[in-house]
Backbone as JSON Lines, residues from 0, in Angstrom:
{"i":0,"aa":"M","n":[79.22,121.62,110.65],"ca":[77.93,120.99,110.69],"c":[76.84,121.95,111.19]}
{"i":1,"aa":"R","n":[77.19,123.2,111.42],"ca":[76.18,124.15,111.89],"c":[75.06,124.31,110.88]}
{"i":2,"aa":"D","n":[75.41,124.28,109.58],"ca":[74.37,124.42,108.56],"c":[73.41,123.24,108.59]}
{"i":3,"aa":"V","n":[73.92,122.06,108.89],"ca":[73.07,120.87,108.99],"c":[72.13,121.02,110.18]}
{"i":4,"aa":"E","n":[72.65,121.51,111.31],"ca":[71.8,121.72,112.48],"c":[70.68,122.71,112.17]}
{"i":5,"aa":"V","n":[71.02,123.78,111.5],"ca":[70.02,124.81,111.19],"c":[68.93,124.24,110.27]}
{"i":6,"aa":"L","n":[69.33,123.49,109.27],"ca":[68.35,122.88,108.38],"c":[67.51,121.86,109.14]}
{"i":7,"aa":"L","n":[68.12,121.11,110.0],"ca":[67.38,120.12,110.78],"c":[66.4,120.8,111.73]}
{"i":8,"aa":"R","n":[66.77,121.93,112.29],"ca":[65.83,122.7,113.12],"c":[64.61,123.07,112.29]}
{"i":9,"aa":"Y","n":[64.86,123.51,111.06],"ca":[63.75,123.87,110.17],"c":[62.82,122.68,109.96]}
{"i":10,"aa":"F","n":[63.39,121.53,109.63],"ca":[62.58,120.33,109.44],"c":[61.82,119.97,110.72]}
{"i":11,"aa":"G","n":[62.49,120.08,111.85],"ca":[61.83,119.79,113.13],"c":[60.66,120.7,113.39]}
{"i":12,"aa":"F","n":[60.82,121.97,113.09],"ca":[59.74,122.93,113.31],"c":[58.55,122.63,112.4]}
{"i":13,"aa":"H","n":[58.8,122.01,111.28],"ca":[57.71,121.73,110.34],"c":[57.1,120.35,110.49]}
{"i":14,"aa":"F","n":[57.86,119.41,111.02],"ca":[57.34,118.05,111.13],"c":[57.04,117.62,112.56]}
{"i":15,"aa":"T","n":[57.8,118.12,113.53],"ca":[57.66,117.59,114.89],"c":[57.64,118.67,115.97]}
{"i":16,"aa":"L","n":[57.19,119.86,115.65],"ca":[57.18,120.96,116.62],"c":[56.43,120.57,117.88]}
{"i":17,"aa":"D","n":[55.34,119.84,117.75],"ca":[54.55,119.48,118.93],"c":[55.26,118.49,119.84]}
{"i":18,"aa":"D","n":[56.37,117.92,119.4],"ca":[57.16,117.01,120.24],"c":[58.29,117.72,120.97]}
{"i":19,"aa":"Y","n":[58.47,119.0,120.72],"ca":[59.59,119.72,121.32],"c":[59.33,119.97,122.81]}
{"i":20,"aa":"T","n":[60.27,119.51,123.64],"ca":[60.13,119.65,125.09],"c":[61.22,120.51,125.72]}
{"i":21,"aa":"G","n":[62.1,121.06,124.89],"ca":[63.19,121.88,125.41],"c":[64.54,121.21,125.3]}
{"i":22,"aa":"N","n":[64.54,119.91,125.01],"ca":[65.79,119.19,124.8],"c":[66.09,119.21,123.31]}
{"i":23,"aa":"L","n":[66.91,120.16,122.89],"ca":[67.15,120.38,121.46],"c":[67.83,119.17,120.82]}
{"i":24,"aa":"K","n":[68.8,118.58,121.48],"ca":[69.49,117.43,120.91],"c":[68.5,116.29,120.65]}
{"i":25,"aa":"K","n":[67.67,115.98,121.61],"ca":[66.68,114.91,121.44],"c":[65.7,115.26,120.33]}
{"i":26,"aa":"F","n":[65.27,116.52,120.29],"ca":[64.35,116.99,119.26],"c":[64.94,116.79,117.86]}
{"i":27,"aa":"L","n":[66.2,117.17,117.7],"ca":[66.85,117.01,116.39],"c":[67.07,115.55,116.05]}
{"i":28,"aa":"D","n":[67.49,114.76,117.04],"ca":[67.67,113.32,116.81],"c":[66.35,112.66,116.43]}
{"i":29,"aa":"D","n":[65.28,112.99,117.14],"ca":[63.97,112.42,116.85],"c":[63.47,112.84,115.47]}
{"i":30,"aa":"T","n":[63.77,114.07,115.08],"ca":[63.37,114.54,113.74],"c":[64.09,113.74,112.66]}
{"i":31,"aa":"V","n":[65.4,113.54,112.82],"ca":[66.16,112.74,111.85],"c":[65.6,111.34,111.77]}
{"i":32,"aa":"N","n":[65.35,110.74,112.91],"ca":[64.83,109.37,112.92],"c":[63.46,109.29,112.25]}
{"i":33,"aa":"L","n":[62.6,110.25,112.5],"ca":[61.28,110.26,111.87],"c":[61.39,110.42,110.36]}
{"i":34,"aa":"L","n":[62.18,111.36,109.91],"ca":[62.33,111.6,108.48],"c":[62.96,110.4,107.78]}
{"i":35,"aa":"N","n":[63.93,109.78,108.41],"ca":[64.53,108.58,107.83],"c":[63.49,107.46,107.73]}
{"i":36,"aa":"A","n":[62.7,107.29,108.77],"ca":[61.69,106.22,108.77],"c":[60.6,106.48,107.73]}
{"i":37,"aa":"Q","n":[60.3,107.74,107.47],"ca":[59.22,108.08,106.54],"c":[59.7,108.33,105.11]}
{"i":38,"aa":"W","n":[61.01,108.26,104.9],"ca":[61.56,108.67,103.61],"c":[60.9,107.97,102.42]}
{"i":39,"aa":"E","n":[60.76,106.68,102.46],"ca":[60.2,105.96,101.3],"c":[58.8,106.43,100.97]}
{"i":40,"aa":"K","n":[57.97,106.64,101.98],"ca":[56.58,107.04,101.75],"c":[56.43,108.54,101.54]}
{"i":41,"aa":"E","n":[57.3,109.33,102.15],"ca":[57.12,110.79,102.18],"c":[58.24,111.57,101.5]}
{"i":42,"aa":"E","n":[59.02,110.92,100.65],"ca":[60.17,111.58,100.04],"c":[59.78,112.9,99.36]}
{"i":43,"aa":"G","n":[58.73,112.88,98.58],"ca":[58.3,114.09,97.88],"c":[57.94,115.22,98.83]}
{"i":44,"aa":"R","n":[57.2,114.9,99.87],"ca":[56.79,115.91,100.85],"c":[58.0,116.47,101.59]}
{"i":45,"aa":"I","n":[58.91,115.58,101.98],"ca":[60.11,116.03,102.71],"c":[60.96,116.93,101.82]}
{"i":46,"aa":"K","n":[61.11,116.56,100.56],"ca":[61.87,117.4,99.62],"c":[61.19,118.75,99.42]}
{"i":47,"aa":"Q","n":[59.85,118.75,99.37],"ca":[59.12,120.01,99.21],"c":[59.36,120.94,100.41]}
{"i":48,"aa":"V","n":[59.37,120.37,101.61],"ca":[59.65,121.18,102.79],"c":[61.08,121.73,102.71]}
{"i":49,"aa":"G","n":[62.01,120.93,102.21],"ca":[63.38,121.42,102.02],"c":[63.44,122.55,101.0]}
{"i":50,"aa":"D","n":[62.69,122.42,99.91],"ca":[62.62,123.49,98.92],"c":[62.02,124.75,99.54]}
{"i":51,"aa":"N","n":[61.01,124.57,100.39],"ca":[60.4,125.72,101.07],"c":[61.41,126.41,101.98]}
{"i":52,"aa":"C","n":[62.33,125.64,102.55],"ca":[63.38,126.25,103.37],"c":[64.23,127.18,102.52]}
{"i":53,"aa":"N","n":[64.64,126.71,101.35],"ca":[65.41,127.57,100.45],"c":[64.64,128.83,100.09]}
{"i":54,"aa":"D","n":[63.36,128.66,99.78],"ca":[62.53,129.81,99.43],"c":[62.38,130.77,100.62]}
{"i":55,"aa":"S","n":[62.3,130.21,101.82],"ca":[62.2,131.03,103.04],"c":[63.47,131.84,103.26]}
{"i":56,"aa":"I","n":[64.6,131.21,103.03],"ca":[65.88,131.9,103.18],"c":[65.97,133.04,102.15]}
{"i":57,"aa":"E","n":[65.61,132.75,100.9],"ca":[65.64,133.79,99.88],"c":[64.71,134.95,100.23]}
{"i":58,"aa":"A","n":[63.53,134.64,100.74],"ca":[62.59,135.7,101.12],"c":[63.16,136.55,102.25]}
{"i":59,"aa":"T","n":[63.82,135.91,103.2],"ca":[64.41,136.67,104.31],"c":[65.48,137.62,103.79]}
{"i":60,"aa":"F","n":[66.27,137.17,102.82],"ca":[67.27,138.07,102.23],"c":[66.62,139.18,101.42]}
{"i":61,"aa":"K","n":[65.49,138.9,100.76],"ca":[64.78,139.96,100.03],"c":[64.3,141.05,100.99]}
{"i":62,"aa":"V","n":[63.84,140.64,102.16],"ca":[63.31,141.61,103.13],"c":[64.44,142.32,103.88]}
{"i":63,"aa":"F","n":[65.43,141.57,104.35],"ca":[66.44,142.12,105.25],"c":[67.79,142.36,104.6]}
{"i":64,"aa":"G","n":[67.97,141.94,103.37],"ca":[69.25,142.12,102.71],"c":[70.37,141.44,103.45]}
{"i":65,"aa":"D","n":[71.5,142.1,103.56],"ca":[72.67,141.52,104.24],"c":[72.45,141.32,105.73]}
{"i":66,"aa":"N","n":[71.37,141.85,106.28],"ca":[71.08,141.71,107.7],"c":[70.16,140.53,108.01]}
{"i":67,"aa":"A","n":[69.91,139.7,107.01],"ca":[69.04,138.54,107.2],"c":[69.6,137.66,108.32]}
{"i":68,"aa":"F","n":[68.72,137.26,109.21],"ca":[69.01,136.34,110.32],"c":[69.9,136.93,111.4]}
{"i":69,"aa":"Y","n":[69.98,138.25,111.44],"ca":[70.7,138.92,112.51],"c":[69.7,139.49,113.5]}
{"i":70,"aa":"R","n":[70.15,139.67,114.71],"ca":[69.34,140.27,115.76],"c":[69.51,141.79,115.72]}
{"i":71,"aa":"W","n":[68.42,142.5,115.93],"ca":[68.45,143.95,116.01],"c":[68.6,144.34,117.48]}
{"i":72,"aa":"A","n":[69.61,145.14,117.79],"ca":[69.83,145.57,119.18],"c":[70.6,146.88,119.18]}
{"i":73,"aa":"G","n":[70.18,147.78,120.05],"ca":[70.91,149.04,120.2],"c":[70.95,149.88,118.94]}
{"i":74,"aa":"G","n":[69.91,149.81,118.13],"ca":[69.83,150.63,116.93],"c":[70.62,150.12,115.74]}
{"i":75,"aa":"K","n":[71.06,148.85,115.81],"ca":[71.79,148.28,114.68],"c":[71.64,146.76,114.7]}
{"i":76,"aa":"Y","n":[71.99,146.16,113.57],"ca":[71.97,144.7,113.49],"c":[73.26,144.15,114.05]}
{"i":77,"aa":"E","n":[73.12,143.09,114.83],"ca":[74.27,142.36,115.33],"c":[74.83,141.57,114.17]}
{"i":78,"aa":"G","n":[76.1,141.7,113.88],"ca":[76.7,141.06,112.71],"c":[77.01,139.59,112.9]}
{"i":79,"aa":"R","n":[76.04,138.83,113.4],"ca":[76.28,137.42,113.65],"c":[74.97,136.66,113.42]}
{"i":80,"aa":"F","n":[75.07,135.55,112.73],"ca":[73.9,134.71,112.47],"c":[73.26,134.28,113.79]}
{"i":81,"aa":"N","n":[71.93,134.41,113.86],"ca":[71.2,134.05,115.07],"c":[70.22,132.94,114.73]}
{"i":82,"aa":"R","n":[70.42,131.76,115.31],"ca":[69.57,130.6,115.01],"c":[68.1,130.85,115.35]}
{"i":83,"aa":"A","n":[67.87,131.53,116.45],"ca":[66.48,131.79,116.87],"c":[65.78,132.71,115.88]}
{"i":84,"aa":"V","n":[66.49,133.68,115.34],"ca":[65.91,134.54,114.3],"c":[65.67,133.73,113.03]}
{"i":85,"aa":"F","n":[66.6,132.86,112.7],"ca":[66.39,131.96,111.56],"c":[65.1,131.16,111.75]}
{"i":86,"aa":"D","n":[64.91,130.62,112.94],"ca":[63.71,129.82,113.21],"c":[62.43,130.59,112.9]}
{"i":87,"aa":"V","n":[62.33,131.81,113.4],"ca":[61.07,132.55,113.23],"c":[60.86,133.01,111.8]}
{"i":88,"aa":"M","n":[61.94,133.43,111.15],"ca":[61.79,133.9,109.78],"c":[61.39,132.76,108.85]}
{"i":89,"aa":"T","n":[62.11,131.67,108.92],"ca":[61.83,130.56,108.0],"c":[60.53,129.86,108.35]}
{"i":90,"aa":"Y","n":[60.14,129.87,109.6],"ca":[58.87,129.25,110.0],"c":[57.71,129.9,109.24]}
{"i":91,"aa":"Y","n":[57.67,131.22,109.24],"ca":[56.56,131.92,108.58],"c":[56.77,132.09,107.09]}
{"i":92,"aa":"F","n":[58.01,132.32,106.66],"ca":[58.26,132.52,105.24],"c":[58.22,131.21,104.45]}
{"i":93,"aa":"S","n":[58.0,130.1,105.11],"ca":[57.83,128.84,104.39],"c":[56.51,128.8,103.65]}
{"i":94,"aa":"D","n":[55.59,129.68,104.02],"ca":[54.3,129.78,103.34],"c":[54.43,130.74,102.16]}
{"i":95,"aa":"E","n":[54.07,130.26,100.98],"ca":[54.27,131.05,99.76],"c":[53.54,132.39,99.8]}
{"i":96,"aa":"A","n":[52.31,132.41,100.31],"ca":[51.54,133.66,100.37],"c":[52.19,134.66,101.32]}
{"i":97,"aa":"V","n":[52.7,134.16,102.43],"ca":[53.38,135.04,103.39],"c":[54.67,135.59,102.78]}
{"i":98,"aa":"R","n":[55.42,134.72,102.11],"ca":[56.65,135.17,101.43],"c":[56.36,136.29,100.45]}
{"i":99,"aa":"A","n":[55.35,136.07,99.63],"ca":[55.03,137.06,98.59],"c":[54.63,138.39,99.21]}
{"i":100,"aa":"K","n":[53.79,138.34,100.21],"ca":[53.32,139.57,100.85],"c":[54.47,140.27,101.58]}
{"i":101,"aa":"A","n":[55.3,139.49,102.26],"ca":[56.43,140.07,102.99],"c":[57.43,140.7,102.03]}
{"i":102,"aa":"S","n":[57.68,140.05,100.92],"ca":[58.62,140.6,99.94],"c":[58.1,141.9,99.35]}
{"i":103,"aa":"S","n":[56.79,141.98,99.14],"ca":[56.22,143.2,98.56],"c":[56.12,144.33,99.59]}
{"i":104,"aa":"R","n":[56.22,143.99,100.87],"ca":[56.14,145.0,101.94],"c":[57.4,144.94,102.8]}
{"i":105,"aa":"A","n":[58.53,144.76,102.16],"ca":[59.79,144.51,102.86],"c":[60.11,145.58,103.91]}
{"i":106,"aa":"L","n":[59.96,146.83,103.58],"ca":[60.31,147.89,104.54],"c":[59.42,147.84,105.77]}
{"i":107,"aa":"V","n":[58.15,147.55,105.57],"ca":[57.21,147.46,106.69],"c":[57.54,146.25,107.56]}
{"i":108,"aa":"V","n":[57.88,145.14,106.93],"ca":[58.22,143.92,107.67],"c":[59.5,144.13,108.47]}
{"i":109,"aa":"E","n":[60.5,144.71,107.83],"ca":[61.75,144.96,108.56],"c":[61.52,145.92,109.72]}
{"i":110,"aa":"S","n":[60.72,146.93,109.5],"ca":[60.4,147.87,110.56],"c":[59.67,147.18,111.72]}
{"i":111,"aa":"A","n":[58.78,146.25,111.41],"ca":[58.06,145.51,112.45],"c":[59.02,144.68,113.28]}
{"i":112,"aa":"F","n":[60.0,144.06,112.62],"ca":[60.99,143.27,113.35],"c":[61.83,144.17,114.26]}
{"i":113,"aa":"R","n":[62.28,145.27,113.74],"ca":[63.08,146.19,114.55],"c":[62.28,146.69,115.75]}
{"i":114,"aa":"E","n":[61.04,147.06,115.5],"ca":[60.2,147.56,116.6],"c":[59.99,146.48,117.66]}
{"i":115,"aa":"L","n":[59.75,145.26,117.23],"ca":[59.57,144.16,118.18],"c":[60.83,143.99,119.03]}
{"i":116,"aa":"C","n":[61.98,144.05,118.4],"ca":[63.24,143.93,119.13],"c":[63.47,145.12,120.06]}
{"i":117,"aa":"D","n":[63.04,146.29,119.66],"ca":[63.23,147.5,120.47],"c":[62.27,147.59,121.64]}
{"i":118,"aa":"T","n":[61.08,147.02,121.51],"ca":[60.03,147.29,122.49],"c":[59.55,146.09,123.29]}
{"i":119,"aa":"N","n":[59.93,144.88,122.9],"ca":[59.39,143.71,123.59],"c":[60.53,142.89,124.2]}
{"i":120,"aa":"Q","n":[60.74,143.09,125.48],"ca":[61.83,142.4,126.17],"c":[61.66,140.88,126.16]}
{"i":121,"aa":"R","n":[60.44,140.4,126.22],"ca":[60.2,138.95,126.17],"c":[60.67,138.37,124.84]}
{"i":122,"aa":"F","n":[60.41,139.09,123.74],"ca":[60.89,138.64,122.44],"c":[62.4,138.63,122.39]}
{"i":123,"aa":"V","n":[63.01,139.7,122.88],"ca":[64.48,139.8,122.87],"c":[65.09,138.65,123.66]}
{"i":124,"aa":"E","n":[64.55,138.37,124.83],"ca":[65.06,137.26,125.63],"c":[64.91,135.93,124.88]}
{"i":125,"aa":"S","n":[63.83,135.78,124.13],"ca":[63.58,134.52,123.43],"c":[64.49,134.3,122.22]}
{"i":126,"aa":"I","n":[65.15,135.36,121.77],"ca":[66.1,135.2,120.66],"c":[67.54,135.43,121.09]}
{"i":127,"aa":"Q","n":[67.72,135.82,122.35],"ca":[69.06,136.18,122.8],"c":[69.58,135.29,123.92]}
{"i":128,"aa":"T","n":[68.85,135.16,124.99],"ca":[69.4,134.47,126.15],"c":[68.76,133.09,126.35]}
{"i":129,"aa":"T","n":[67.47,133.05,126.61],"ca":[66.78,131.78,126.84],"c":[66.09,131.4,125.54]}
{"i":130,"aa":"T","n":[66.74,130.56,124.75],"ca":[66.19,130.28,123.41],"c":[65.66,128.87,123.26]}
{"i":131,"aa":"K","n":[66.04,127.95,124.13],"ca":[65.73,126.54,123.88],"c":[64.47,126.02,124.56]}
{"i":132,"aa":"T","n":[63.93,126.73,125.52],"ca":[62.76,126.22,126.22],"c":[61.52,126.29,125.32]}
{"i":133,"aa":"P","n":[60.53,125.43,125.59],"ca":[59.28,125.54,124.84],"c":[58.63,126.92,124.98]}
{"i":134,"aa":"L","n":[58.72,127.52,126.18],"ca":[58.14,128.84,126.38],"c":[58.85,129.88,125.52]}
{"i":135,"aa":"A","n":[60.16,129.88,125.5],"ca":[60.9,130.84,124.67],"c":[60.62,130.62,123.2]}
{"i":136,"aa":"T","n":[60.55,129.36,122.79],"ca":[60.26,129.05,121.39],"c":[58.86,129.54,121.03]}
{"i":137,"aa":"H","n":[57.91,129.3,121.9],"ca":[56.55,129.79,121.67],"c":[56.52,131.3,121.61]}
{"i":138,"aa":"R","n":[57.2,131.94,122.53],"ca":[57.19,133.41,122.57],"c":[57.72,134.0,121.28]}
{"i":139,"aa":"R","n":[58.85,133.51,120.83],"ca":[59.41,134.12,119.63],"c":[58.55,133.84,118.41]}
{"i":140,"aa":"L","n":[58.01,132.62,118.3],"ca":[57.13,132.32,117.17],"c":[55.83,133.11,117.23]}
{"i":141,"aa":"S","n":[55.23,133.18,118.4],"ca":[53.94,133.86,118.48],"c":[54.08,135.38,118.37]}
{"i":142,"aa":"L","n":[55.07,135.95,119.04],"ca":[55.24,137.4,118.98],"c":[55.63,137.86,117.58]}
{"i":143,"aa":"W","n":[56.54,137.15,116.93],"ca":[56.9,137.52,115.56],"c":[55.73,137.24,114.62]}
{"i":144,"aa":"G","n":[55.02,136.15,114.81],"ca":[53.88,135.84,113.95],"c":[52.82,136.93,114.0]}
{"i":145,"aa":"E","n":[52.56,137.43,115.21],"ca":[51.58,138.52,115.35],"c":[52.08,139.8,114.69]}
{"i":146,"aa":"A","n":[53.33,140.15,114.92],"ca":[53.9,141.37,114.33],"c":[53.98,141.26,112.81]}
{"i":147,"aa":"L","n":[54.4,140.12,112.32],"ca":[54.48,139.9,110.87],"c":[53.1,139.95,110.24]}
{"i":148,"aa":"G","n":[52.13,139.27,110.85],"ca":[50.77,139.27,110.33],"c":[50.21,140.68,110.21]}
{"i":149,"aa":"E","n":[50.47,141.49,111.23],"ca":[50.02,142.88,111.19],"c":[50.73,143.65,110.08]}
{"i":150,"aa":"A","n":[52.02,143.42,109.92],"ca":[52.82,144.14,108.91],"c":[52.38,143.81,107.49]}
{"i":151,"aa":"I","n":[51.96,142.58,107.27],"ca":[51.56,142.19,105.9],"c":[50.05,142.08,105.76]}
{"i":152,"aa":"D","n":[49.34,142.45,106.81],"ca":[47.87,142.46,106.8],"c":[47.3,141.07,106.46]}
{"i":153,"aa":"M","n":[47.81,140.08,107.18],"ca":[47.34,138.69,107.03],"c":[47.17,138.07,108.41]}
{"i":154,"aa":"Q","n":[46.17,137.24,108.54],"ca":[46.0,136.46,109.77],"c":[46.89,135.22,109.66]}
{"i":155,"aa":"L","n":[47.92,135.14,110.5],"ca":[48.84,134.01,110.46],"c":[48.49,133.02,111.56]}
{"i":156,"aa":"R","n":[48.69,131.76,111.26],"ca":[48.46,130.72,112.26],"c":[49.68,130.68,113.18]}
{"i":157,"aa":"V","n":[49.45,130.98,114.43],"ca":[50.52,131.07,115.42],"c":[50.43,129.85,116.34]}
{"i":158,"aa":"P","n":[51.55,129.15,116.6],"ca":[51.5,128.0,117.5],"c":[51.02,128.39,118.89]}
{"i":159,"aa":"E","n":[50.36,127.47,119.54],"ca":[49.91,127.67,120.92],"c":[50.83,126.9,121.85]}
{"i":160,"aa":"L","n":[50.81,127.28,123.12],"ca":[51.55,126.56,124.14],"c":[50.54,125.96,125.1]}
{"i":161,"aa":"R","n":[50.49,124.62,125.12],"ca":[49.58,123.91,126.03],"c":[50.39,122.87,126.81]}
{"i":162,"aa":"D","n":[50.26,122.94,128.13],"ca":[50.99,121.99,128.98],"c":[52.47,121.94,128.65]}
{"i":163,"aa":"N","n":[53.05,123.12,128.43],"ca":[54.48,123.27,128.12],"c":[54.88,122.56,126.82]}
{"i":164,"aa":"R","n":[53.92,122.42,125.9],"ca":[54.19,121.82,124.59],"c":[53.63,122.75,123.53]}
{"i":165,"aa":"L","n":[54.37,122.85,122.43],"ca":[53.94,123.68,121.32],"c":[52.94,122.93,120.46]}
{"i":166,"aa":"V","n":[51.87,123.61,120.09],"ca":[50.85,123.02,119.23],"c":[50.74,123.9,117.99]}
{"i":167,"aa":"P","n":[51.2,123.35,116.84],"ca":[51.19,124.17,115.61],"c":[49.78,124.54,115.17]}
């Protein structure tokens, strides 16, 4: 069921990010309940977000190849899927314009990710050790969003942290 959790995290980040308080189980449960309640009225929109997830995953593989969703550490990719890296990649690559630009500048984007992992301890902690808090979630989204935006020469909308809550 790990794949279901990962997909549900994606939906949560797109529909209920501002409700995230650090309790991942509650966040995922609340996301499921919301999507179930809205299904009849929002089926098309929910399916579109799901399609965007697939497109985001494909874009990540175009940029990172076999190293997609791995953490960079010690001059190499860790050979293990990292949920926090999945979160940041799919969050931004869900936007078609960002996907297109990142795919066309794959080497620059990959280099930006490696550099962020090599030089920013706060980012590393947010994808490695403390991953579930609103602060860690904000850090990884905002730091990667800034680095990615610079790499693809686009101004990206980065979530804010207000009163320990994420604001998309």
